[in-house]
N, C-alpha and C positions, 0 to 999 in steps of 0.2 A: 504494500500500500504506500502510495506517495503522500507527500504533505498535502497536495491538492485534493487527493481522494479523501484523506482524513478530515481536512477542513470542510470539504463539501458535505460530508455526513454530519459533522457537528453544526455546520451552518443552519441546517434544517431544524435544529433544536433551539436556536437563539431566538429570544423573544423581544429583546430591547436593544436600542442603539448602543448603550454603554456596554452591554454584553458583547455585541459585535465588535466594537472598538477594542475591547480587552482581548477578544479572541484573535483579531487581526494582528494586534501587537505581539501576542505570544507566538503565533505561527511565524510571523516575520523574523522574530529573534531566533526561534528554533531552526528555521530554514537557513538563516545566515550562519549559524553555528554548525549545523550538522549536514546541510546540503547546499553549500554555497554554489552559485553559478561560477564556472571556470571559463574565462574568456581566453581563447587562443586563436591563432591564425589557422587557415586551412592547412598550411604546411605542417604546423605543429600538431594539429589534430590527426593528420595523415600519418605522421611519424608515430604518434602514440598508438593509433589504431593498428598499425603494422606490428609493433612490438606486442600489443595486447593479443592480436590474433595469433601470433606465433606462440605466445604463452598458453593460450587456450587449447591449442593443438597438442600440447605436451602435458603429461601428468607427473612429471618428475621435477627436479629442482630447477629446470630451465625456466619455469614461470617467473620465479623471483629474479633470475638473471636477466630476463627480458625487461622486467620493470626497472632494474638497476641500469640497464643499457639505455632505456628511454630517459631515465632521470639524468644520467651522465651527459646525454646529448641536449637536455633541456634545462639543466639546473641553473643556468644563468637567467632563465625566464620565470621559473616557478620554484617554490620551495617544495620539499618532499611531501608535506601534508596536502597541499593544493593538487599536486600531481597525483597523489594516491586517491583523492576524491574523484578526479577525472578518470583514473584507471578503473576504479571499482564501480563508478556510476557515470558512464559516458553520456547519459541523458542530461547530466548537469553541464555539459560543455556547450558553450555558445560560441560559434565561429564568427570571428570579426575580421575586418580587413586590416 
């Protein structure tokens, strides 16, 4: 379940504007902490996707090596936590120019 799915289900239970405001603020803070949008260029996204696809094809230690390879190639652009968010949840990636 995504944040949007959960919020949609809870939204139907909200009865007042102050409850909605409180809910919106809470979900915004949770999303920023646990599912932040990761902005990267198409080239960066392609590089990450290639390493991720290589890792998915393997069931041994190569998966972590693929992540480490992607990180070493992109560490000037992203810290390890941001890149791990994008690695584990590619739906959080927003491709920008």
